[in-house]
C-alpha positions as a printed Julia matrix, in Angstrom:
168×3 Matrix{Float64}:
 183.19  41.76  -40.4
 179.77  40.27  -41.15
 179.03  36.64  -40.26
 177.11  36.61  -43.49
 178.76  37.06  -46.96
 176.34  37.89  -49.75
 176.77  38.62  -53.39
 174.33  39.26  -56.06
 175.23  38.34  -59.42
 173.81  40.41  -62.08
 173.99  39.14  -65.8
 174.88  42.13  -68.34
 172.2   44.2   -69.66
 171.08  43.89  -73.1
 173.78  44.31  -75.29
 173.46  45.19  -79.18
 174.7   43.17  -82.46
 174.69  46.33  -84.62
 178.17  46.35  -85.31
 179.78  43.18  -86.78
 183.15  44.34  -87.1
 183.92  44.48  -83.03
 184.93  41.48  -81.15
 182.52  39.59  -78.62
 183.94  41.06  -75.91
 183.93  44.59  -77.14
 180.27  44.92  -77.97
 178.51  47.67  -75.74
 174.5   48.02  -74.69
 171.74  48.37  -76.91
 168.82  50.74  -75.93
 167.09  48.67  -73.72
 169.94  47.61  -72.05
 170.89  50.91  -71.75
 167.16  51.41  -70.23
 167.5   48.0   -68.08
 170.74  48.67  -66.33
 169.74  52.02  -64.74
 166.4   50.7   -63.47
 167.58  47.92  -62.53
 170.34  49.28  -60.14
 167.54  52.02  -59.46
 165.65  49.24  -57.7
 168.08  47.47  -56.12
 169.68  50.44  -54.41
 165.8   51.12  -53.33
 166.1   47.85  -51.47
 168.45  49.66  -48.59
 171.24  47.57  -49.7
 174.41  48.67  -48.82
 177.13  47.16  -51.23
 181.09  47.37  -50.22
 182.09  46.41  -53.66
 181.4   45.16  -57.35
 183.33  42.67  -59.53
 182.68  43.27  -63.2
 183.5   41.19  -66.58
 186.14  42.58  -68.53
 183.48  42.87  -71.3
 182.1   46.0   -72.04
 178.31  45.14  -72.18
 179.25  44.11  -68.46
 181.45  46.76  -67.35
 178.73  49.18  -68.46
 176.14  47.61  -66.68
 178.04  47.35  -63.53
 178.58  51.47  -63.77
 175.14  51.82  -63.83
 175.04  49.84  -60.18
 178.32  51.56  -59.24
 176.53  55.34  -59.62
 173.42  54.09  -57.66
 175.24  53.04  -54.76
 177.4   56.09  -55.14
 180.66  53.35  -55.13
 183.88  54.72  -55.67
 186.65  53.34  -58.33
 188.97  51.88  -54.92
 185.3   49.64  -55.21
 185.59  48.03  -58.2
 187.7   45.46  -59.64
 187.44  44.28  -63.41
 188.36  40.41  -63.55
 188.64  39.28  -67.0
 188.26  35.87  -65.49
 184.26  36.54  -65.17
 184.07  36.78  -69.33
 182.11  34.11  -70.02
 182.63  32.43  -66.32
 181.54  28.86  -65.73
 180.23  28.32  -62.21
 184.01  26.97  -60.83
 185.5   30.06  -61.75
 182.66  32.23  -60.44
 182.95  30.63  -57.44
 186.44  31.0   -57.42
 186.69  34.67  -57.98
 184.22  35.11  -55.13
 186.28  32.66  -52.58
 188.45  35.7   -53.61
 187.4   38.46  -52.89
 188.77  41.07  -50.55
 188.35  40.42  -46.67
 186.6   43.86  -45.97
 183.7   42.73  -48.27
 180.49  41.7   -46.62
 178.0   42.42  -49.61
 178.98  42.57  -53.41
 177.76  42.82  -56.84
 179.52  40.31  -59.47
 178.6   41.44  -62.93
 179.01  38.8   -65.69
 177.83  36.2   -68.11
 175.16  33.21  -69.47
 175.32  30.52  -69.15
 177.63  30.7   -66.4
 175.28  33.15  -64.23
 172.31  30.96  -64.4
 174.4   27.36  -63.79
 175.65  29.43  -60.7
 171.93  30.39  -59.64
 170.65  26.99  -60.09
 173.92  25.48  -58.25
 172.78  27.23  -55.04
 170.37  26.04  -52.27
 166.36  26.74  -53.21
 163.93  24.16  -55.0
 162.97  26.85  -57.86
 164.67  25.86  -61.24
 165.94  29.05  -63.26
 165.6   28.37  -67.3
 167.61  31.46  -67.66
 168.57  34.1   -66.19
 167.39  37.25  -68.56
 169.69  40.51  -69.28
 170.05  42.63  -66.38
 168.92  39.61  -64.35
 169.88  39.79  -60.61
 170.31  36.73  -58.83
 170.69  37.34  -54.53
 172.29  34.31  -52.47
 174.16  34.32  -48.59
 176.05  32.2   -47.2
 176.41  31.99  -43.28
 180.32  32.54  -43.08
 183.46  35.42  -41.91
 185.24  33.9   -45.38
 185.24  34.79  -48.48
 187.41  31.6   -49.1
 184.52  29.34  -47.49
 181.75  30.14  -50.24
 180.94  27.62  -52.13
 177.52  27.76  -54.41
 176.34  24.13  -52.92
 176.59  25.32  -49.76
 175.09  28.95  -50.87
 171.44  29.87  -50.49
 169.43  32.14  -53.25
 167.77  34.45  -51.63
 166.06  36.7   -54.49
 165.75  36.94  -58.67
 164.76  39.71  -60.48
 164.81  40.99  -63.9
 163.38  43.59  -65.64
 159.91  42.18  -66.65
 159.04  40.84  -63.33
 157.69  43.85  -61.67
 155.24  44.5   -64.74
């Protein structure tokens, strides 16, 4: 088990509003989202990052974004947790979900929504304020600890911020 716990908060890719009969929870990715999710997944995977697991909001757009990353990192179903509490979760709920992660996991991708992910990013140690984590945006962070139960947003250091248009 590592002495550093690493999280990548990934906001779901762009979703579709085309079908007004769908609930918010059931909205799929739109064409841009279907392009951005695999693009950002490949970008993160190319960095050489080793991922132990994925936790995703139960919303369709978050699950479909997570699927692109699961494929890019070659993860199995046993490495994926669907967590209803992440659907529109605020920072306190996000922190609690992270604190409950499996002991053997050291690096985890967490998929969810705004405004909670932007608020969580700004609660971490870093001087750069983020006004809005865009769709398919990724916030990397780490905390020197052996136990997820010790993970708090206030103690965590933001180490990365990527989004689809930042490399153009």
